[in-house]
Structures are given as structure tokens and as C-alpha cells.
VOMI-184781 format. One record per residue: residue in one letter; z, y, x of N, C-alpha, C in turn. Coordinates in Angstrom, 2 decimals. Each point is the difference from the previous one (the first is absolute). Layout:
# residues N
<r 'A',<Z,Y,X>,<Z,Y,X>,<Z,Y,X>>
...
***
This chain:
# residues 241
<r 'M',<18.72,-153.98,-131.24>,<0.23,-1.28,0.38>,<-0.45,-0.17,1.50>>
<r 'T',<0.67,-0.88,0.53>,<-0.30,-0.34,1.18>,<-1.12,-0.69,0.24>>
<r 'Q',<-1.07,0.25,0.68>,<-1.27,-0.97,0.20>,<0.43,-0.76,0.65>>
<r 'R',<-0.54,-1.66,-0.45>,<0.26,-1.01,0.25>,<-1.42,-1.08,0.40>>
<r 'S',<0.27,-0.80,0.84>,<-1.21,-0.86,0.21>,<0.46,-1.12,-1.24>>
<r 'P',<-1.45,-0.33,-0.07>,<0.00,-0.99,-1.34>,<0.95,-1.36,0.78>>
<r 'D',<-0.74,-1.01,-1.00>,<1.17,-1.64,0.28>,<0.06,-0.41,1.22>>
<r 'T',<0.96,-0.74,0.22>,<-0.22,-0.33,1.53>,<-0.17,-1.77,-0.13>>
<r 'G',<-0.39,-0.65,0.74>,<-0.32,-1.28,0.53>,<1.71,-0.58,-0.05>>
<r 'G',<-0.23,-1.37,-0.01>,<1.18,-0.67,-0.02>,<0.76,-0.11,1.33>>
<r 'D',<-0.51,0.66,0.89>,<0.92,0.09,1.27>,<0.78,1.18,-0.12>>
<r 'G',<-0.06,0.57,-0.96>,<0.89,1.42,-0.10>,<-0.84,1.10,0.32>>
<r 'Q',<-1.16,-0.25,0.50>,<-1.11,1.50,0.58>,<-0.60,0.51,-0.97>>
<r 'R',<0.04,1.13,-0.13>,<-1.18,0.90,-0.92>,<-1.28,-0.15,0.66>>
<r 'D',<-0.85,-0.56,-1.30>,<-1.17,-0.33,-0.07>,<-0.88,0.78,-0.14>>
<r 'D',<-0.35,1.18,0.64>,<-1.11,1.16,-0.47>,<-1.24,-0.88,-0.25>>
<r 'E',<-0.51,-0.89,0.48>,<-1.52,-0.30,-0.11>,<-0.05,-0.71,-1.07>>
<r 'E',<1.06,-0.22,-1.07>,<-0.38,-0.64,-1.14>,<-0.47,1.00,-0.83>>
<r 'W',<0.14,1.24,0.24>,<-0.43,1.03,-1.02>,<-1.11,1.38,1.12>>
<r 'E',<-0.91,-0.61,0.38>,<-0.61,0.76,0.65>,<-0.99,0.53,-1.36>>
<r 'D',<-0.20,1.69,0.09>,<-1.03,0.48,-0.72>,<0.54,-0.36,-1.55>>
<r 'E',<1.09,0.20,-0.25>,<0.37,-0.25,-1.46>,<-0.15,1.55,-0.79>>
<r 'E',<-0.09,1.18,0.78>,<-0.13,1.10,-0.71>,<-1.40,0.47,-0.18>>
<r 'W',<-0.44,0.78,-0.77>,<-1.39,0.95,-0.01>,<-1.00,-0.21,1.12>>
<r 'E',<-0.49,-0.94,0.55>,<-0.55,0.20,1.37>,<-0.67,1.31,0.11>>
<r 'G',<0.02,0.57,1.11>,<-1.19,1.13,0.04>,<0.00,1.36,-0.67>>
<r 'V',<1.13,-0.21,-1.21>,<-0.28,1.00,-0.60>,<1.05,0.97,0.38>>
<r 'T',<-0.70,1.52,0.24>,<0.76,1.06,-0.06>,<0.21,1.01,-1.03>>
<r 'D',<0.54,1.01,0.03>,<0.18,1.09,-1.17>,<-1.44,0.73,-0.21>>
<r 'E',<-0.81,-0.04,1.18>,<-1.35,0.68,-0.25>,<-1.01,-1.59,-0.75>>
<r 'S',<0.39,-0.86,0.38>,<-0.83,-0.71,-0.59>,<0.26,-0.12,-1.47>>
<r 'E',<1.28,-0.21,-0.35>,<0.44,-0.37,-1.37>,<-0.32,1.68,-0.87>>
<r 'D',<0.04,0.74,0.52>,<-0.74,1.28,-0.83>,<-1.61,-0.08,-0.06>>
<r 'E',<-0.32,-0.71,0.99>,<-1.78,0.05,-0.46>,<-0.04,-1.10,-1.05>>
<r 'A',<0.71,-1.33,0.15>,<-0.30,-0.75,-1.08>,<0.53,0.75,-1.15>>
<r 'F',<0.94,0.46,-0.21>,<0.70,0.65,-1.29>,<-1.29,0.86,-0.54>>
<r 'D',<-0.58,1.04,0.54>,<-1.25,0.81,0.30>,<-0.95,-0.88,-0.75>>
<r 'E',<-0.15,-0.96,0.81>,<-1.30,-0.70,-0.63>,<-0.11,-0.56,-1.10>>
<r 'H',<1.28,-0.67,-0.69>,<0.21,-0.61,-1.12>,<-0.12,0.98,-1.10>>
<r 'A',<0.75,1.23,0.54>,<0.16,1.18,-0.86>,<-1.58,0.22,-0.66>>
<r 'A',<-0.73,0.42,0.69>,<-1.48,0.40,0.12>,<-0.60,-1.24,-0.79>>
<r 'L',<0.50,-0.99,0.02>,<-0.89,-1.33,-0.45>,<0.31,-0.06,-1.73>>
<r 'F',<1.38,0.17,-0.20>,<0.36,-0.18,-1.29>,<0.50,1.20,-0.67>>
<r 'G',<-0.11,0.94,0.50>,<0.27,1.28,-0.51>,<1.40,0.17,-0.31>>
<r 'D',<0.07,0.70,-1.25>,<1.64,-0.04,-0.57>,<0.53,-1.10,-0.72>>
<r 'K',<-0.67,-1.34,0.37>,<0.50,-0.98,-0.98>,<0.15,-1.15,1.51>>
<r 'W',<-0.16,0.29,1.18>,<0.26,-0.45,1.01>,<0.77,-0.98,-0.01>>
<r 'G',<1.37,0.25,-0.39>,<1.14,-0.82,-0.24>,<-0.08,-1.02,-0.80>>
<r 'E',<-0.36,0.57,-1.34>,<-0.27,-1.19,-1.01>,<-1.12,-1.07,0.55>>
<r 'E',<-0.97,0.39,0.69>,<-0.65,-1.04,0.52>,<0.61,-0.92,1.09>>
<r 'W',<0.34,0.52,0.79>,<1.09,-0.77,0.88>,<0.97,-1.23,-0.93>>
<r 'S',<0.77,0.85,-1.11>,<0.82,-0.87,-0.32>,<-0.85,-1.32,-1.20>>
<r 'K',<-0.98,0.22,-0.21>,<-0.97,-0.66,-0.49>,<-0.39,-0.92,0.78>>
<r 'A',<-0.19,0.14,1.21>,<-0.64,-0.94,1.11>,<1.38,-0.89,0.17>>
<r 'V',<1.15,0.44,0.44>,<0.99,-0.61,-0.13>,<0.15,-1.35,-0.70>>
<r 'V',<0.23,0.32,-1.62>,<-0.06,-0.94,-0.91>,<-1.29,-1.25,-0.08>>
<r 'A',<-0.99,1.01,0.71>,<-1.24,-1.20,-0.34>,<0.14,-1.16,1.01>>
<r 'T',<0.56,0.40,1.25>,<0.38,-0.93,1.17>,<0.63,-0.76,-0.59>>
<r 'V',<1.32,-0.08,-0.72>,<0.97,-0.94,-0.73>,<-0.80,-0.62,-0.80>>
<r 'A',<-0.80,0.77,-0.89>,<-0.60,-0.89,-1.08>,<-1.00,-1.25,0.51>>
<r 'A',<-0.51,0.55,0.94>,<-0.80,-1.08,0.47>,<0.68,-1.01,0.67>>
<r 'E',<1.07,0.29,0.73>,<0.94,-1.22,0.74>,<0.38,-0.75,-1.35>>
<r 'V',<0.51,0.38,-1.00>,<0.72,-0.58,-0.75>,<-0.86,-0.96,-0.82>>
<r 'C',<-1.26,0.51,-0.27>,<-1.49,-0.73,-0.09>,<-0.05,-1.41,0.78>>
<r 'R',<-0.10,0.57,1.22>,<-0.54,-1.11,0.64>,<1.49,-1.21,0.34>>
<r 'R',<1.23,0.51,0.12>,<1.05,-0.85,0.12>,<0.17,-0.98,-1.19>>
<r 'R',<-0.11,0.61,-1.16>,<-0.11,-0.86,-0.95>,<-1.08,-0.99,-0.62>>
<r 'T',<-1.37,0.24,0.49>,<-0.97,-0.82,0.20>,<0.22,-1.00,1.05>>
<r 'E',<0.77,0.47,1.05>,<0.47,-1.12,1.11>,<0.99,-0.92,-0.65>>
<r 'L',<0.69,0.30,-0.86>,<0.96,-0.61,-0.47>,<-0.16,-0.83,-1.15>>
<r 'G',<-1.39,0.40,-0.56>,<-0.49,-0.91,-1.07>,<0.51,0.46,-1.15>>
<r 'L',<0.50,1.18,-0.15>,<0.84,0.68,-1.07>,<-0.86,0.66,-1.18>>
<r 'S',<-0.04,-0.13,-1.20>,<-0.54,1.07,-1.00>,<0.97,0.97,0.18>>
<r 'Q',<-0.65,0.94,-0.86>,<1.02,1.20,-0.04>,<0.83,0.11,-1.10>>
<r 'H',<-0.22,-1.03,-0.75>,<1.18,-0.25,-1.18>,<1.01,-1.03,0.86>>
<r 'E',<-0.35,-0.83,1.17>,<1.45,-0.73,0.48>,<0.32,1.13,1.30>>
<r 'L',<-0.79,0.99,0.21>,<0.81,1.15,0.98>,<1.04,0.66,-0.63>>
<r 'A',<-0.56,0.44,-1.21>,<0.97,0.85,-1.10>,<1.27,-0.80,-0.40>>
<r 'A',<-0.17,-1.22,-0.25>,<1.21,-0.97,0.01>,<0.88,-0.21,1.10>>
<r 'R',<-0.42,0.07,1.09>,<0.59,-0.06,1.43>,<0.99,1.18,0.12>>
<r 'C',<-0.92,1.10,-0.36>,<0.89,1.16,0.17>,<1.27,0.22,-1.21>>
<r 'G',<-0.38,-0.40,-1.11>,<1.03,-0.09,-0.67>,<1.46,-0.99,0.27>>
<r 'D',<-0.89,-1.00,0.84>,<1.37,-0.93,0.47>,<0.72,0.79,1.06>>
<r 'V',<-0.54,0.93,0.69>,<0.54,0.55,1.36>,<1.25,0.88,-1.01>>
<r 'G',<-0.34,0.75,-0.88>,<0.99,0.78,-0.75>,<-0.68,1.19,-0.60>>
<r 'Y',<-1.08,0.05,0.06>,<-0.72,1.86,0.11>,<-1.19,-0.51,-0.71>>
<r 'P',<-0.42,0.39,-1.37>,<-1.59,-0.41,-0.61>,<-0.93,0.93,0.53>>
<r 'V',<-1.15,-0.79,0.47>,<-1.28,0.99,0.58>,<-0.89,-0.95,-1.21>>
<r 'P',<-0.14,0.48,-0.91>,<-1.01,-0.59,-1.07>,<-1.45,-0.30,0.94>>
<r 'R',<-0.65,-0.94,-1.24>,<-1.23,-0.44,0.79>,<-0.91,1.35,-0.23>>
<r 'N',<-0.07,0.57,-1.40>,<-0.93,1.29,-0.01>,<0.22,0.90,1.28>>
<r 'V',<1.30,0.17,0.12>,<0.49,0.70,1.56>,<-0.90,-0.59,1.12>>
<r 'L',<-0.06,-1.16,0.42>,<-0.44,-0.58,0.83>,<-1.79,0.21,-0.14>>
<r 'A',<-0.66,-0.27,-1.02>,<-1.24,-0.16,-0.31>,<-0.35,1.49,0.47>>
<r 'N',<0.73,1.27,-0.79>,<-0.85,1.20,0.56>,<0.50,0.45,1.46>>
<r 'L',<0.82,-0.52,0.50>,<0.29,0.23,1.39>,<-1.16,-0.67,0.75>>
<r 'E',<-0.09,-1.38,-0.03>,<-1.03,-0.48,0.61>,<-1.42,0.26,-0.31>>
<r 'S',<-0.38,0.66,-1.17>,<-1.25,0.71,-0.34>,<-0.18,1.27,0.65>>
<r 'G',<1.13,0.56,0.31>,<-0.24,1.38,0.42>,<0.46,1.13,-1.02>>
<r 'R',<0.13,-0.42,-0.84>,<0.35,1.22,-1.35>,<1.45,0.44,-0.12>>
<r 'R',<0.71,-0.62,0.81>,<1.40,0.46,0.22>,<0.29,0.48,1.61>>
<r 'H',<0.38,1.20,0.03>,<-0.13,0.72,1.28>,<1.44,0.51,0.45>>
<r 'S',<0.79,-0.61,-0.66>,<1.55,0.29,0.52>,<0.72,-1.26,0.06>>
<r 'L',<0.85,-0.28,0.70>,<1.01,-1.36,0.51>,<1.15,0.45,0.04>>
<r 'Q',<1.01,-0.52,-0.41>,<1.56,0.29,0.08>,<0.32,-0.64,0.97>>
<r 'I',<1.19,0.47,0.72>,<0.52,-1.10,1.19>,<0.61,-1.03,-0.45>>
<r 'V',<0.43,0.16,-1.22>,<0.82,-1.39,-0.45>,<-1.20,-1.10,-0.41>>
<r 'E',<-1.10,0.34,-0.69>,<-1.33,-0.68,-0.19>,<-0.22,-0.61,1.52>>
<r 'L',<-0.13,0.63,0.94>,<-0.57,-0.37,1.12>,<0.97,-0.94,0.49>>
<r 'L',<1.29,-0.08,-0.06>,<0.94,-1.05,0.55>,<0.09,-1.31,-0.52>>
<r 'V',<0.00,0.15,-1.53>,<-0.35,-0.89,-0.85>,<-1.32,-0.85,0.06>>
<r 'L',<-0.60,0.69,0.39>,<-1.48,-0.99,0.07>,<0.00,-0.53,1.47>>
<r 'A',<0.46,0.82,0.86>,<0.11,-0.85,1.39>,<0.98,-1.12,-0.37>>
<r 'K',<0.94,-0.33,-0.56>,<1.11,-0.92,-0.05>,<-0.89,-1.03,-0.87>>
<r 'A',<-0.65,0.56,-1.15>,<-0.80,-1.30,-0.94>,<-1.09,-0.52,1.07>>
<r 'L',<-0.34,0.83,0.82>,<-1.56,-0.61,0.84>,<0.56,-0.31,1.30>>
<r 'D',<1.32,-0.56,0.27>,<0.41,-0.65,0.84>,<-0.34,0.91,1.63>>
<r 'C',<0.22,1.24,-0.01>,<-0.45,0.70,0.99>,<0.67,1.30,0.15>>
<r 'V',<-0.17,0.60,1.07>,<1.18,1.07,0.46>,<-0.49,1.30,-0.84>>
<r 'P',<0.33,0.98,-0.35>,<-0.73,0.97,-0.51>,<-0.85,0.96,0.71>>
<r 'V',<0.61,-0.07,1.51>,<-0.78,0.68,0.64>,<-1.50,-0.51,0.37>>
<r 'A',<0.02,-1.43,-0.32>,<-1.46,-0.71,0.21>,<-0.88,0.57,-1.20>>
<r 'L',<0.43,0.33,-1.10>,<-0.82,0.73,-0.96>,<-0.22,1.33,0.09>>
<r 'L',<0.88,0.83,0.71>,<-0.49,1.30,0.23>,<-0.79,0.26,1.01>>
<r 'F',<0.33,-0.73,1.10>,<-0.79,0.17,1.22>,<-0.47,-1.24,0.88>>
<r 'P',<-0.92,-0.70,-0.68>,<-0.48,-1.43,0.20>,<-0.38,-0.03,1.44>>
<r 'V',<0.73,-0.44,1.07>,<-0.10,-0.11,1.49>,<-1.13,-1.43,-0.24>>
<r 'G',<-0.88,0.22,0.96>,<-0.88,-1.28,0.46>,<-1.23,0.20,-1.30>>
<r 'R',<0.24,0.70,-1.02>,<-1.05,-0.34,-1.22>,<-0.90,1.57,-0.08>>
<r 'R',<0.76,1.23,0.75>,<-0.54,0.98,0.04>,<0.47,0.91,1.25>>
<r 'E',<-1.11,0.49,0.85>,<0.46,0.49,1.17>,<0.91,1.44,0.02>>
<r 'T',<-0.58,0.75,-1.11>,<0.79,1.36,-0.29>,<0.32,0.10,-1.16>>
<r 'V',<1.23,0.59,-0.45>,<0.29,0.32,-1.22>,<0.50,1.94,-0.12>>
<r 'H',<0.26,0.15,-0.95>,<0.33,1.34,-0.22>,<1.54,0.20,-0.44>>
<r 'P',<1.15,0.05,0.96>,<1.58,-0.09,-0.29>,<0.20,1.14,-0.75>>
<r 'L',<-0.85,1.16,0.80>,<0.15,1.47,-0.40>,<-0.93,0.52,-0.16>>
<r 'P',<-0.40,1.28,-0.80>,<-0.89,0.58,0.28>,<-0.16,0.58,1.19>>
<r 'G',<-1.20,0.32,0.48>,<-0.33,0.51,0.96>,<-0.84,-1.01,1.16>>
<r 'G',<-0.73,-1.03,-0.60>,<-0.84,-0.86,1.08>,<0.44,-1.49,-0.28>>
<r 'P',<-0.82,-0.85,0.35>,<0.33,-1.32,0.35>,<0.93,-0.31,1.14>>
<r 'R',<0.81,-1.01,-0.13>,<1.01,-0.64,0.86>,<-0.57,-1.32,0.84>>
<r 'P',<0.19,-0.64,0.70>,<0.12,-1.67,0.01>,<0.92,-0.49,-0.88>>
<r 'A',<-0.30,-1.07,-0.44>,<0.75,-0.64,-1.07>,<1.51,-0.55,0.78>>
<r 'L',<-0.17,-0.56,1.05>,<1.21,-0.23,0.57>,<1.08,1.06,-0.01>>
<r 'T',<-0.77,0.92,0.80>,<0.86,1.11,0.40>,<0.69,0.70,-1.31>>
<r 'A',<-0.60,-0.10,-1.13>,<0.24,0.45,-1.50>,<1.13,-0.70,-0.27>>
<r 'A',<0.11,-1.51,-0.04>,<0.64,-0.96,-0.47>,<1.42,0.17,0.97>>
<r 'N',<-0.22,0.29,0.92>,<1.31,0.11,1.03>,<0.60,1.14,-0.21>>
<r 'W',<-0.45,1.10,-0.13>,<0.45,1.06,-0.64>,<0.78,-0.01,-1.40>>
<r 'F',<-0.72,-0.67,-0.80>,<0.68,0.05,-1.25>,<1.22,-1.25,-0.07>>
<r 'S',<-0.05,-0.72,1.07>,<0.91,-1.26,-0.22>,<1.33,0.40,1.02>>
<r 'G',<-0.23,1.36,0.70>,<1.08,0.75,0.66>,<-0.06,-0.68,1.79>>
<r 'L',<-1.21,-0.35,0.20>,<-0.15,-0.73,1.29>,<-0.72,1.01,1.13>>
<r 'G',<-0.62,1.35,-0.44>,<-0.14,0.77,0.88>,<0.89,0.71,0.67>>
<r 'R',<-0.27,0.60,1.20>,<0.72,0.70,0.80>,<0.11,1.54,-0.70>>
<r 'G',<1.17,0.63,0.45>,<-0.14,1.40,-0.16>,<0.75,0.74,-1.21>>
<r 'E',<0.34,-0.73,-1.07>,<0.53,0.41,-1.04>,<1.13,0.35,0.25>>
<r 'E',<1.04,1.06,-0.04>,<1.16,0.51,0.45>,<1.17,-0.94,-0.78>>
<r 'D',<-0.51,-0.51,-1.42>,<1.20,-0.41,-0.91>,<-0.50,-1.54,-0.27>>
<r 'N',<-0.53,-0.54,1.13>,<-0.06,-1.56,-0.04>,<0.84,-0.82,0.62>>
<r 'W',<1.35,-0.23,-1.07>,<0.84,-0.96,0.72>,<-0.32,-1.65,-0.45>>
<r 'L',<-1.22,-0.56,-0.59>,<-0.30,-1.10,0.16>,<-0.22,-0.84,1.53>>
<r 'F',<-0.33,0.86,1.00>,<-0.13,-0.69,1.31>,<1.66,-0.38,0.51>>
<r 'I',<0.94,0.66,-0.83>,<1.52,-0.42,0.90>,<0.17,-1.44,-0.90>>
<r 'Y',<-0.18,0.20,-1.52>,<0.34,-1.16,-1.10>,<-0.56,-1.36,0.40>>
<r 'R',<-1.54,0.31,0.74>,<-0.92,-1.16,0.16>,<-0.01,-0.62,1.52>>
<r 'D',<0.75,0.88,0.69>,<0.52,-0.21,1.67>,<1.10,-1.06,-0.24>>
<r 'H',<0.96,0.65,-0.70>,<1.40,-0.80,-0.49>,<-0.43,-1.28,-0.29>>
<r 'A',<-0.71,-0.20,-0.83>,<-0.36,-1.19,-0.58>,<-0.45,-1.23,0.85>>
<r 'K',<-0.82,0.54,0.65>,<-1.06,-0.51,1.14>,<1.05,-0.44,1.34>>
<r 'Q',<0.92,0.94,0.15>,<1.01,-0.42,0.79>,<0.84,-1.22,-0.28>>
<r 'Q',<0.53,0.15,-1.26>,<0.71,-1.00,-0.91>,<-0.58,-1.14,0.48>>
<r 'R',<-1.17,0.01,-0.25>,<-0.79,-1.73,-0.24>,<0.15,-0.39,1.44>>
<r 'A',<-0.40,0.94,1.00>,<0.10,-0.53,1.64>,<1.20,-0.67,0.16>>
<r 'L',<1.03,0.75,-0.33>,<1.30,-0.14,0.20>,<0.47,-1.44,-0.39>>
<r 'A',<-0.29,-0.01,-1.24>,<0.18,-1.68,-0.76>,<-0.83,-1.04,0.73>>
<r 'E',<-1.02,0.32,0.29>,<-0.86,-0.95,1.14>,<0.94,-0.40,1.25>>
<r 'I',<0.22,0.90,0.92>,<1.07,0.05,1.01>,<1.09,-0.88,-0.25>>
<r 'D',<0.42,0.35,-1.40>,<1.73,-0.62,0.14>,<-0.59,-1.36,-0.63>>
<r 'Y',<-0.98,-0.55,-0.42>,<-0.31,-1.32,-0.33>,<-0.51,-0.80,1.30>>
<r 'D',<-0.58,0.60,0.78>,<-0.35,-0.44,1.35>,<0.89,-0.39,0.81>>
<r 'L',<1.22,1.01,0.30>,<1.07,0.15,0.79>,<0.55,-1.10,0.32>>
<r 'P',<0.72,-0.59,-1.35>,<1.12,-0.89,0.18>,<-0.88,-1.74,0.52>>
<r 'E',<-1.06,0.16,-0.52>,<-0.88,-1.06,0.46>,<0.04,-0.19,1.81>>
<r 'L',<-0.70,1.17,0.39>,<0.31,-0.01,1.31>,<1.13,-0.15,0.93>>
<r 'Q',<1.12,0.55,-0.74>,<1.23,-0.19,0.60>,<0.29,-1.29,0.01>>
<r 'A',<-0.30,-1.22,-1.38>,<0.36,-1.06,-0.05>,<-0.46,-0.97,0.92>>
<r 'S',<-1.40,0.25,0.30>,<-1.15,-0.57,1.16>,<0.94,0.22,1.20>>
<r 'L',<0.56,1.32,0.71>,<0.40,0.35,0.90>,<1.30,-1.02,0.42>>
<r 'R',<0.81,-0.44,-1.23>,<1.06,-0.46,0.20>,<-0.42,-1.52,0.46>>
<r 'N',<-0.68,-0.32,-0.60>,<-0.74,-1.55,0.07>,<-0.89,-0.33,1.35>>
<r 'C',<-0.18,1.16,0.56>,<-1.36,0.06,1.08>,<0.87,-0.28,1.29>>
<r 'V',<-0.29,-0.94,0.56>,<0.43,-0.67,1.28>,<-0.88,0.39,1.48>>
<r 'H',<-1.13,0.49,-0.15>,<-1.23,0.14,0.85>,<0.32,1.51,0.17>>
<r 'F',<0.00,0.26,1.68>,<0.07,1.42,0.46>,<-0.93,0.91,-0.55>>
<r 'S',<-1.29,-0.44,0.26>,<-1.00,0.76,-0.42>,<-0.36,0.47,-1.37>>
<r 'E',<0.47,-1.07,-0.41>,<-0.33,0.14,-2.10>,<1.32,1.22,0.01>>
<r 'R',<1.16,-0.31,0.20>,<1.12,0.95,0.00>,<-0.34,1.09,0.20>>
<r 'R',<-0.69,0.62,1.00>,<-0.39,1.10,0.75>,<-0.61,0.77,-1.22>>
<r 'K',<-1.10,-0.94,-0.53>,<-0.96,0.69,-0.99>,<0.64,0.19,-1.25>>
<r 'L',<0.78,-0.80,-0.26>,<0.75,0.36,-1.34>,<1.20,0.90,-0.05>>
<r 'Q',<0.37,0.36,1.15>,<0.90,1.08,0.44>,<-0.67,1.55,0.03>>
<r 'D',<-1.34,-0.30,0.33>,<-0.98,1.25,0.11>,<-0.08,0.49,-1.26>>
<r 'N',<-0.49,-1.05,-1.00>,<-0.51,0.05,-1.64>,<1.44,0.65,-0.61>>
<r 'I',<0.78,-0.41,0.16>,<1.34,0.24,-0.53>,<0.35,1.40,0.39>>
<r 'A',<-0.09,0.52,1.19>,<0.10,1.50,0.39>,<-0.86,1.01,-0.55>>
<r 'R',<-1.52,-0.76,0.03>,<-1.00,0.76,-0.70>,<0.25,0.55,-1.21>>
<r 'L',<0.51,-1.19,-1.07>,<0.18,0.18,-1.34>,<0.89,0.79,-0.36>>
<r 'Q',<1.29,0.33,1.00>,<1.06,0.41,0.04>,<-0.04,1.60,0.10>>
<r 'K',<-0.91,0.29,0.81>,<-0.53,1.28,0.19>,<-0.62,0.72,-0.97>>
<r 'R',<-0.85,-0.97,-0.43>,<-1.12,0.63,-1.11>,<0.90,0.34,-1.16>>
<r 'R',<1.26,-1.16,-0.60>,<0.76,0.48,-0.83>,<0.63,1.18,-0.06>>
<r 'D',<0.93,0.24,1.46>,<0.61,1.26,0.26>,<-1.04,1.30,-0.47>>
<r 'K',<-1.23,-0.24,0.24>,<-0.73,1.13,0.09>,<-0.32,0.08,-1.57>>
<r 'I',<-0.42,-0.95,-0.62>,<-0.25,0.15,-1.52>,<1.55,0.36,-0.83>>
<r 'T',<1.12,-0.39,0.66>,<0.99,0.36,-0.80>,<0.42,1.49,0.13>>
<r 'A',<-0.46,0.63,1.18>,<0.03,1.79,0.20>,<-0.85,0.32,-0.86>>
<r 'L',<-1.22,-0.51,-0.27>,<-1.14,0.54,-0.79>,<0.40,0.26,-1.82>>
<r 'L',<0.50,-1.03,-0.20>,<0.39,0.04,-1.52>,<1.14,0.90,0.24>>
<r 'A',<1.14,-0.01,0.59>,<0.96,1.24,-0.02>,<-0.58,1.23,-0.01>>
<r 'S',<-0.99,0.03,0.79>,<-0.68,1.43,0.00>,<-0.57,0.33,-1.26>>
<r 'D',<-0.53,-1.02,-0.54>,<-1.16,0.62,-1.29>,<1.16,0.28,-1.17>>
<r 'R',<1.24,-0.83,-0.17>,<0.98,0.28,-0.83>,<0.36,1.14,0.27>>
<r 'A',<0.56,0.30,1.22>,<0.60,1.43,0.26>,<-1.19,1.42,-0.45>>
<r 'E',<-1.12,-0.38,0.12>,<-0.63,0.82,-0.13>,<-0.30,0.67,-1.58>>
<r 'L',<-0.21,-1.24,-0.57>,<0.25,-0.17,-1.50>,<1.22,0.67,-0.84>>
<r 'Q',<0.89,-0.23,0.87>,<1.28,0.53,-0.70>,<0.41,1.62,0.28>>
<r 'A',<-0.68,0.46,1.40>,<0.01,1.29,0.24>,<-0.95,0.73,-1.04>>
<r 'E',<-1.16,-0.64,-0.65>,<-0.75,0.83,-0.95>,<0.33,-0.20,-1.45>>
<r 'G',<1.21,-0.60,0.22>,<0.35,-0.39,-1.64>,<-0.80,-0.70,-0.88>>
<r 'L',<-0.72,-0.91,0.84>,<-0.72,-0.99,-1.19>,<0.59,-1.07,-0.06>>
<r 'L',<-0.55,-0.92,-0.88>,<0.85,-1.25,-0.62>,<0.04,-0.90,1.16>>
<r 'P',<1.31,-0.65,0.03>,<0.13,-0.97,1.32>,<-0.90,-1.07,-0.23>>
<r 'L',<-0.33,-0.81,1.09>,<-0.32,-1.40,-0.27>,<0.90,-0.69,-0.16>>
<r 'D',<-0.48,-1.29,-0.50>,<1.04,-1.04,-0.13>,<0.52,-0.54,0.94>>
<r 'P',<1.52,-0.08,-0.03>,<0.73,-0.86,1.08>,<-0.79,-1.13,0.83>>
<r 'D',<0.03,0.09,1.18>,<-0.77,-1.10,0.78>,<1.13,-1.15,1.01>>
<r 'V',<0.10,-0.90,-0.88>,<0.82,-0.93,1.06>,<-0.36,-0.28,1.55>>
<r 'Y',<-1.27,0.60,0.21>,<-0.28,-0.38,1.49>,<0.33,1.27,0.94>>
<r 'D',<0.32,1.09,-0.75>,<0.47,1.00,0.86>,<1.42,0.28,0.57>>
<r 'T',<0.44,-0.99,0.87>,<1.20,-0.35,0.59>,<0.59,0.47,1.12>>
***
């Protein structure tokens, strides 16, 4: 996969500043190995099991906190899960929140997040409520870094095509805004009789048209790259003309 810059701004320029330090900051192979050895020494042969329990405990604490925040009982949350379409019984919730349950299925995480009106990653890596989390065995990471990695917002992954899809959607929105503003400016120009005002309108129209051309080219580039890789096509874009 060709390494791409992250999303672009509405003016069609790639905006690297949006993604500063999204990867594992300051992590080298050596520091990874040291952290891995430290955890292995601490937990012995069961270090992987202890890590998995810690991940589930984080989710359990967030489920309890969010449920309480919403004023829901465990019975009510279980009913909400059923309404979503997948049962998470009250006894499962009770065992999870009390720490008696040390495993969690991905489908349960998804349904619980929906039932609690939040996103799954907020339960898994609660940014703003914990400074560090353990997304993988081998030591803590900043919660935001872990959340970005899990959500496909980090840099460096060879097979992260989410950048292109997100960029395409962002450029579509920017193009829609331009196509909304441009006719109004053109109508104002037709009705304007003052030279100075006409000059300003002409400059603004030229600027928007230039931005539109750049964004249209980026949209075409995104779709061409996806097609070349055999990925699913994006929805037809009425603005890409």
C-alpha cells in the first residue's frame, strides 16, 4: 500500500497537523522488548491471561460508570441490549461489573456500547478517564494513542485504507459546501453594479472554483487508488464532475 497523508482540509490540502503523534510515541523495538520482559517477569507464565483480565476490567468499569450515569439498572441495561438485537442478561452484567467475569465477546462490546449510547472504543480505551491503558501485552500506552490505533487513525499501518475512505467523505462535504455557496455568489455578481464589490465577488468566485478543482482531483485520485487495489468502490458522487 502506498503511504498516504491523513485527511485533508476543506481547501483540498493534506492536513498532517491533525494527526500529530498518533502512533506509539517514543516506542522502539528495544523499549517494546523491555516492557514485554518486564510484564513476563511480573506475571510469569500467566502474563497474557492477566493482561486480558485487565482489558475486560476496564470495559466493566466503564459499563458500570456509563450505566450509572444514564440512571439505568442492570435489568434496564439488559433490556436495552435485547432491544438492540443481542441478549446480554442481567446476571452477565452483574458478573462483569463485579469482576467475576473475566471474558468479553466482541459482539457483547458492540451491543453494550449501542445500549449505553456510546462508541465501543470509549468502553475499551476510555480517553479522558484514564491516562494509560493496555491495548496489547507489553506495557501501558496513552489512552488516546490506543483509541486512535484501534479506530484506524494511527499512521504506519500498511493496510489502513480507512484514510482514503475518510478523506473521500471529507472532500465530498467540502465540495457540497462550495456548490452551495458558488451559485449565490454568482447571482450576487450578476446583480452588483459597484465596481469594488464586483471585484471582491469575482475574486471569491475564482477562489472557490480553484478549490473545487483541487477537491475534484483528490476525489478522483482516491477512487483510482481504491480501484487499483481491488477494494470496494465508493458511492457515486454527484459532485465529482
